[in-house]
Each structure stands twice: as structure tokens, then as C-alpha cells.
Backbone as a printed PyTorch tensor [residue, N CA C, xyz], in Angstrom:
tensor([[[ 0.8470, -1.1800,  0.0000],
         [ 0.0000,  0.0000,  0.0000],
         [ 0.8900,  1.2400,  0.0000]],

        [[ 0.6930,  2.1540, -0.9280],
         [ 1.5330,  3.3480, -0.9920],
         [ 1.2350,  4.3230,  0.1540]],

        [[ 2.2760,  5.0170,  0.5390],
         [ 2.1550,  6.0560,  1.5600],
         [ 2.2810,  7.4060,  0.8860]],

        [[ 1.7040,  8.3960,  1.4890],
         [ 1.8130,  9.7490,  0.9650],
         [ 2.5340, 10.5940,  2.0120]],

        [[ 3.4800, 11.3880,  1.5660],
         [ 4.2200, 12.2620,  2.4730],
         [ 3.8850, 13.7030,  2.1270]],

        [[ 3.4130, 14.4380,  3.1170],
         [ 3.1050, 15.8530,  2.9370],
         [ 4.2490, 16.6610,  3.5360]],

        [[ 4.9410, 17.4110,  2.6960],
         [ 6.1200, 18.1540,  3.1180],
         [ 5.7790, 19.6140,  3.3650]],

        [[ 6.3300, 20.1570,  4.4280],
         [ 6.1480, 21.5660,  4.7370],
         [ 7.5180, 22.2240,  4.8460]],

        [[ 7.8390, 23.1760,  4.0000],
         [ 9.1700, 23.7860,  4.0250],
         [ 9.4370, 24.6750,  5.2370]],

        [[ 8.4260, 25.0050,  6.0240],
         [ 8.6420, 25.9010,  7.1700],
         [ 8.8670, 25.1450,  8.4800]],

        [[ 9.4570, 23.9580,  8.3950],
         [ 9.8480, 23.1360,  9.5370],
         [ 8.6820, 22.6410, 10.3950]],

        [[ 7.4960, 22.6230,  9.8490],
         [ 6.3860, 21.9660, 10.5270],
         [ 6.6160, 20.4680, 10.4060]],

        [[ 5.9580, 19.6610, 11.2190],
         [ 6.1390, 18.2090, 11.0760],
         [ 5.7750, 17.7270,  9.6720]],

        [[ 6.4970, 16.7370,  9.1950],
         [ 6.1790, 16.0790,  7.9280],
         [ 5.2520, 14.9240,  8.2700]],

        [[ 4.0800, 14.8950,  7.6640],
         [ 3.0650, 13.8900,  7.9650],
         [ 3.1110, 12.7780,  6.9230]],

        [[ 3.1680, 11.5430,  7.3860],
         [ 3.0930, 10.3710,  6.5130],
         [ 1.6990,  9.7970,  6.6900]],

        [[ 0.9800,  9.6360,  5.5840],
         [-0.3870,  9.1230,  5.6890],
         [-0.5740,  7.8880,  4.8160]],

        [[-1.5500,  7.1040,  5.2130],
         [-1.9180,  5.9030,  4.4650],
         [-3.4380,  5.8930,  4.3620]],

        [[-3.9400,  5.7890,  3.1530],
         [-5.3830,  5.8480,  2.8970],
         [-5.9910,  7.1270,  3.4750]],

        [[-5.2390,  8.2080,  3.3850],
         [-5.7460,  9.4950,  3.8510],
         [-5.6630,  9.7170,  5.3520]],

        [[-5.1640,  8.7420,  6.0910],
         [-5.0650,  8.8800,  7.5510],
         [-3.6000,  8.9950,  7.9630]],

        [[-3.3020,  9.9220,  8.8720],
         [-1.9100, 10.0620,  9.3080],
         [-1.4550,  8.8370, 10.0920]],

        [[-0.2570,  8.3410,  9.7740],
         [ 0.2910,  7.1750, 10.4790],
         [ 1.6260,  7.4920, 11.1530]],

        [[ 2.2470,  8.5980, 10.7690],
         [ 3.5220,  8.9700, 11.3830],
         [ 3.7820, 10.4450, 11.1440]],

        [[ 4.6230, 11.0030, 11.9760],
         [ 5.0440, 12.3900, 11.8010],
         [ 6.5500, 12.4630, 11.9850]],

        [[ 7.2030, 13.1480, 11.0900],
         [ 8.6380, 13.4020, 11.2030],
         [ 8.8010, 14.8330, 11.6910]],

        [[ 9.4790, 14.9920, 12.8100],
         [ 9.6630, 16.3290, 13.3690],
         [11.1480, 16.6470, 13.4680]],

        [[11.4660, 17.9020, 13.3460],
         [12.8520, 18.3430, 13.4500],
         [13.3290, 18.2210, 14.8950]],

        [[14.5470, 17.7400, 15.0500],
         [15.1550, 17.7300, 16.3830],
         [16.3890, 18.6340, 16.3720]],

        [[16.3090, 19.6490, 15.5410],
         [17.4270, 20.5740, 15.3740],
         [17.8620, 21.1890, 16.7080]],

        [[16.9270, 21.5640, 17.5590],
         [17.2570, 22.2010, 18.8320],
         [17.1090, 21.2410, 20.0060]],

        [[17.2970, 19.9660, 19.7660],
         [17.1460, 18.9650, 20.8250],
         [18.2610, 17.9380, 20.7020]],

        [[18.4480, 17.1850, 21.7690],
         [19.4270, 16.1140, 21.6990],
         [18.7020, 14.7740, 21.5580]],

        [[19.4580, 13.7150, 21.3340],
         [18.8750, 12.3950, 21.1120],
         [18.0550, 11.9340, 22.3110]],

        [[18.5550, 12.1790, 23.5230],
         [17.8520, 11.7380, 24.7260],
         [16.4740, 12.3910, 24.8240]],

        [[16.3940, 13.6970, 24.5810],
         [15.1100, 14.3930, 24.6440],
         [14.1500, 13.8420, 23.5960]],

        [[14.6470, 13.6290, 22.3980],
         [13.7900, 13.1100, 21.3320],
         [13.3010, 11.7070, 21.6740]],

        [[14.1610, 10.9010, 22.2330],
         [13.7960,  9.5320, 22.5900],
         [12.7840,  9.5010, 23.7330]],

        [[13.0390, 10.2780, 24.7860],
         [12.1400, 10.2760, 25.9450],
         [10.7800, 10.8830, 25.6300]],

        [[10.7360, 11.8530, 24.7270],
         [ 9.4680, 12.5250, 24.4410],
         [ 8.4530, 11.6140, 23.7680]],

        [[ 8.8800, 10.4510, 23.3010],
         [ 7.9460,  9.5020, 22.6900],
         [ 7.9050,  8.1720, 23.4350]],

        [[ 8.5470,  8.0990, 24.5850],
         [ 8.6000,  6.8610, 25.3610],
         [ 7.3620,  6.7570, 26.2470]],

        [[ 6.4770,  5.7810, 26.0280],
         [ 5.2380,  5.6750, 26.8070],
         [ 5.4760,  5.5620, 28.3160]],

        [[ 6.4990,  4.8200, 28.7240],
         [ 6.7810,  4.6810, 30.1530],
         [ 7.1610,  6.0270, 30.7610]],

        [[ 8.0290,  6.7770, 30.0670],
         [ 8.4700,  8.0700, 30.5750],
         [ 7.3170,  9.0670, 30.5950]],

        [[ 6.4940,  9.0800, 29.5610],
         [ 5.3520,  9.9910, 29.5200],
         [ 4.3690,  9.6910, 30.6450]],

        [[ 4.1590,  8.4040, 30.9590],
         [ 3.2840,  8.0250, 32.0780],
         [ 3.8810,  8.4880, 33.4030]],

        [[ 5.1900,  8.3700, 33.5510],
         [ 5.8660,  8.8350, 34.7660],
         [ 5.6650, 10.3380, 34.9540]],

        [[ 5.8240, 11.0930, 33.8980],
         [ 5.6250, 12.5450, 33.9640],
         [ 4.1830, 12.8630, 34.3420]],

        [[ 3.2230, 12.1640, 33.7320],
         [ 1.8120, 12.4100, 34.0260],
         [ 1.5000, 12.1020, 35.4950]],

        [[ 2.0030, 10.9740, 36.0110],
         [ 1.7900, 10.6360, 37.4280],
         [ 2.4150, 11.6820, 38.3430]],

        [[ 3.5920, 12.1340, 37.9810],
         [ 4.2850, 13.1350, 38.7970],
         [ 3.5180, 14.4490, 38.8280]],

        [[ 2.9880, 14.8740, 37.7020],
         [ 2.2110, 16.1200, 37.6570],
         [ 0.9350, 16.0030, 38.4810]],

        [[ 0.2590, 14.8630, 38.3840],
         [-0.9630, 14.6590, 39.1720],
         [-0.6530, 14.6680, 40.6620]],

        [[ 0.4450, 14.0220, 41.0490],
         [ 0.8290, 13.9960, 42.4630],
         [ 1.1630, 15.4050, 42.9570]],

        [[ 1.8540, 16.1720, 42.1360],
         [ 2.1990, 17.5360, 42.5230],
         [ 0.9500, 18.3840, 42.6910]],

        [[-0.0350, 18.2180, 41.8120],
         [-1.3000, 18.9450, 41.9400],
         [-2.0240, 18.5550, 43.2230]],

        [[-2.0100, 17.2730, 43.5280],
         [-2.7180, 16.7370, 44.6870],
         [-2.0220, 17.0850, 46.0050]],

        [[-0.7170, 16.9000, 46.0470],
         [ 0.0230, 17.0260, 47.3040],
         [ 0.8410, 18.3030, 47.4230]],

        [[ 0.9900, 19.0200, 46.3290],
         [ 1.8370, 20.2070, 46.3620],
         [ 3.2880, 19.8380, 46.1310]],

        [[ 4.1290, 20.8160, 46.2200],
         [ 5.5420, 20.5840, 45.9740],
         [ 6.3710, 21.6270, 46.6860]],

        [[ 7.6370, 21.6670, 46.3700],
         [ 8.5270, 22.6680, 46.9420],
         [ 9.2390, 23.3890, 45.8120]],

        [[ 9.7090, 24.5790, 46.1060],
         [10.4130, 25.3660, 45.0920],
         [11.8090, 24.8050, 44.8660]],

        [[12.4030, 25.1930, 43.7550],
         [13.7710, 24.7510, 43.4810],
         [14.7300, 25.3280, 44.5180]],

        [[14.4440, 26.5380, 45.0040],
         [15.2880, 27.1310, 46.0430],
         [15.2350, 26.3040, 47.3210]],

        [[14.0360, 25.8250, 47.6950],
         [13.8990, 24.9890, 48.8910],
         [14.6490, 23.6720, 48.7120]],

        [[14.5680, 23.0750, 47.5310],
         [15.2840, 21.8230, 47.2840],
         [16.7900, 22.0470, 47.3690]],

        [[17.2650, 23.1450, 46.7810],
         [18.6980, 23.4480, 46.8830],
         [19.1220, 23.5940, 48.3380]],

        [[18.2950, 24.2730, 49.1240],
         [18.5980, 24.4550, 50.5420],
         [18.6620, 23.1110, 51.2610]],

        [[17.7010, 22.2420, 51.0090],
         [17.6780, 20.9210, 51.6490],
         [18.8960, 20.0850, 51.2790]],

        [[19.3680, 20.2540, 50.0440],
         [20.5150, 19.4770, 49.5790],
         [21.8520, 20.1630, 49.8550]],

        [[21.7850, 21.3650, 50.4230],
         [23.0130, 22.0940, 50.7110],
         [23.6990, 22.6340, 49.4770]],

        [[22.9260, 22.9280, 48.4510],
         [23.4730, 23.4380, 47.1950],
         [23.3870, 24.9540, 47.1630]],

        [[24.2240, 25.6110, 46.3520],
         [24.1700, 27.0710, 46.2610],
         [22.8670, 27.5310, 45.6220]],

        [[22.5300, 28.7900, 45.8420],
         [21.3170, 29.3590, 45.2750],
         [21.3770, 29.4440, 43.7680]],

        [[20.2550, 29.7600, 43.1710],
         [20.1490, 29.8320, 41.7140],
         [21.1410, 30.8440, 41.1490]],

        [[21.8290, 30.4490, 40.1150],
         [22.7570, 31.3360, 39.4450],
         [24.1490, 31.3390, 40.0430]],

        [[24.3310, 30.6690, 41.1690],
         [25.6520, 30.6160, 41.7870],
         [26.2730, 29.2550, 41.5460]],

        [[27.5220, 29.2490, 41.2160],
         [28.2420, 27.9840, 41.1060],
         [28.7890, 27.6420, 42.4840]],

        [[29.1130, 26.4060, 42.7610],
         [29.6820, 26.0720, 44.0740],
         [30.9050, 26.9190, 44.3980]],

        [[31.7410, 27.1870, 43.4070],
         [32.9530, 27.9840, 43.6420],
         [32.5940, 29.4210, 44.0200]],

        [[31.6720, 30.0760, 43.2850],
         [31.3180, 31.4610, 43.6060],
         [30.5830, 31.5330, 44.9320]],

        [[29.8190, 30.5060, 45.2670],
         [29.1280, 30.4710, 46.5510],
         [30.1330, 30.4340, 47.6970]],

        [[31.2060, 29.6570, 47.5510],
         [32.2460, 29.5950, 48.5930],
         [32.9160, 30.9460, 48.7580]],

        [[33.1780, 31.6260, 47.6360],
         [33.8100, 32.9450, 47.7210],
         [32.9240, 33.9170, 48.4780]],

        [[31.6100, 33.8650, 48.2450],
         [30.6960, 34.7550, 48.9590],
         [30.7220, 34.4710, 50.4530]],

        [[30.7370, 33.2090, 50.8490],
         [30.7620, 32.8650, 52.2730],
         [32.0420, 33.3600, 52.9280]],

        [[33.1810, 33.2260, 52.2350],
         [34.4500, 33.6920, 52.7910],
         [34.4190, 35.2020, 52.9940]],

        [[33.8670, 35.9360, 52.0360],
         [33.7950, 37.4000, 52.1540],
         [32.9190, 37.8040, 53.3250]],

        [[31.8090, 37.1170, 53.5180],
         [30.8940, 37.4640, 54.6050],
         [31.5300, 37.2300, 55.9690]],

        [[32.3560, 36.2010, 56.0760],
         [32.9860, 35.8810, 57.3550],
         [34.0450, 36.9050, 57.7360]],

        [[34.6940, 37.4210, 56.7370],
         [35.6980, 38.2020, 57.2120],
         [36.5410, 39.1540, 56.6870]]])
């Protein structure tokens, strides 16, 4: 059975259809890496993300700043090295 490919020059997905129904889409991964492209279509990973979002809605969450604090990591935008320099300056 022949397939039909609809091409769009403006980087929209390329649709592959069979009997007039879409069966696949080719999308550009120009601004992505292989891992992102692979995970974005992985059913197990997508289910994990969905469960995590539902749990966060139900139970709430914590900010990234709070997580950094709990883990003893520097604040946003600071590298461990610059964070140490700031602590040394404050002490003395």
C-alpha cells in the first residue's frame, strides 16, 4: 500500500499518511538532543511525567530554592565555587 508524504518547508512536522489517515510524523530535532527526542515519545516516561504532575497537583511541591537548601546546594545562578567565595567574604 503506498504512503503519501506531505512536506512543509517551514519546519512543521512532515506527515506520513496511508489511505488518507496520518500514520507517522517526522519532526525536526534541530534544537534537541537524542535523549530528549527519545524520551518525548517513550510511553513509560510519559506516564511517569503524568503521574508526577498529578501527584504535585494533589500534594503540592517545593520550590527549586527549597530543594537546593535541603541538599546544601548554592542558590540559583551561583556555582559552588562562587558560593564559597561569597561565604568567605561574609565571614571576614
